[in-house]
C-alpha positions in Angstrom: 258.1 0.3 9.6 257.3 0.0 5.9 259.6 -2.1 3.6 260.7 1.0 1.6 261.6 2.8 4.8 263.7 -0.2 5.9 265.6 -0.1 2.7 266.3 3.6 3.1 267.5 3.0 6.6 269.7 0.1 5.5 271.3 2.1 2.6 271.9 5.1 4.9 273.6 2.8 7.5 275.8 1.2 4.8 276.9 4.6 3.5 277.8 5.7 7.0 279.8 2.5 7.6 281.6 2.4 4.3 284.5 4.7 5.3 285.2 2.4 8.3 286.2 -0.7 6.2 289.8 0.7 5.6 289.6 1.2 1.8 289.6 4.6 0.2 289.6 5.4 -3.5 293.1 4.0 -3.7 292.5 0.9 -1.7 293.9 -0.1 1.7 296.7 2.0 3.3 300.2 1.1 2.0 303.5 2.0 3.5 306.5 3.2 1.4 309.5 0.9 1.7 312.8 1.4 0.0 316.4 0.5 0.8 319.5 -1.2 -0.5 320.5 -4.9 -1.0 324.1 -6.0 -0.7 326.0 -9.2 -0.3 327.9 -9.8 2.9 331.1 -8.6 1.2 329.5 -5.2 0.5 329.0 -5.8 -3.3 325.7 -5.4 -4.9 323.8 -8.2 -6.8 324.5 -8.2 -10.5 322.7 -10.0 -13.3 319.8 -9.8 -15.7 317.2 -10.6 -13.1 317.4 -9.0 -9.6 314.2 -8.9 -7.6 313.3 -8.4 -3.9 309.9 -9.6 -2.7 308.0 -9.1 0.5 305.9 -12.2 0.7 303.1 -12.5 3.3 304.4 -14.6 6.2 301.4 -16.9 5.7 302.8 -18.0 2.4 305.6 -19.8 4.3 302.9 -22.1 5.7 301.4 -22.6 2.3 298.4 -20.3 3.1 297.1 -17.1 1.4 295.5 -15.0 4.0 292.7 -12.6 2.8 293.9 -9.0 2.4 297.5 -10.0 1.9 299.5 -9.5 -1.2 303.2 -9.7 -2.3 305.1 -6.5 -2.9 308.2 -6.6 -5.1 310.8 -4.4 -6.8 313.7 -4.6 -9.2 317.1 -4.2 -7.5 318.9 -1.4 -9.3 322.6 -1.4 -10.4 323.5 0.4 -7.2 321.6 -2.1 -5.0 318.7 0.2 -4.3 315.0 -0.8 -4.5 311.5 0.8 -4.0 308.6 -1.7 -3.4 305.3 -1.8 -5.3 302.2 -3.9 -4.7 299.7 -2.9 -7.4 301.0 0.3 -9.0 304.6 1.4 -9.4 306.1 2.5 -6.1 302.7 2.4 -4.3 304.2 0.7 -1.2 303.4 -2.3 1.0 300.2 -3.4 2.7 300.5 -3.7 6.5 301.4 -7.1 7.9 304.1 -9.6 8.5 306.4 -10.6 5.6 309.2 -12.9 4.6 311.8 -11.2 2.4 312.9 -13.2 -0.6 315.1 -12.6 -3.6 315.6 -13.8 -7.2 319.0 -13.1 -8.6 319.8 -14.7 -12.0 322.6 -14.1 -14.5 320.1 -13.6 -17.4 316.6 -14.4 -18.6 317.9 -17.3 -20.5 320.5 -18.6 -18.0 319.0 -19.7 -14.7 322.2 -19.8 -12.7 322.0 -18.0 -9.4 324.9 -16.9 -7.2 322.6 -16.5 -4.3 322.4 -18.8 -1.3 319.1 -20.7 -1.9 317.7 -20.0 1.6 317.0 -16.5 0.4 314.8 -17.6 -2.5 311.9 -19.1 -0.6 309.4 -17.7 2.0 309.8 -21.1 3.9 313.6 -20.8 4.2 314.5 -17.1 4.3 315.9 -15.8 7.6 314.6 -12.3 6.8 311.3 -11.2 8.4 309.7 -7.8 8.6 306.6 -6.2 9.9 305.0 -3.4 8.0 302.7 -0.9 9.7 302.6 2.6 11.2 305.7 2.1 13.3 307.9 0.4 10.6 310.9 2.1 9.1 310.6 3.4 5.5 314.2 2.4 4.7 315.1 -1.3 5.0 318.5 -2.5 4.0 319.2 -6.2 3.6 322.4 -8.2 3.5 322.3 -11.5 1.6 324.8 -14.3 1.1 326.2 -15.8 -2.0 325.8 -19.5 -2.8 328.5 -21.7 -1.1 
């Protein structure tokens, strides 16, 4: 087989295999996740900074696995959230996640009324798996600092 024919065959094979790598024009499949965050007494977090993050579980071991990315959202005044990874409300990549939070009184005052265990992937008790069988609505109950 000639060199030019080999190149044509190689290019044709790559074009046929390209759709199988899991990325379309918008990137890998993401799953929509939304819900509500409340404290154990039923109240919603308040303050100038209120964030929920789905951090890849590998972050808890200090590793960043290829193909993983943190998704996050602001927690609204009523406690609701809708997660984003790259673009607004684009959802979450499939995988195992640790759910963490940042709740602060303001941008200039770093005080938190949140139990510190919910602030780190290494210490949070909240774990979720995102994929075809996961729920779209995920509600979380967190605890205030003691």
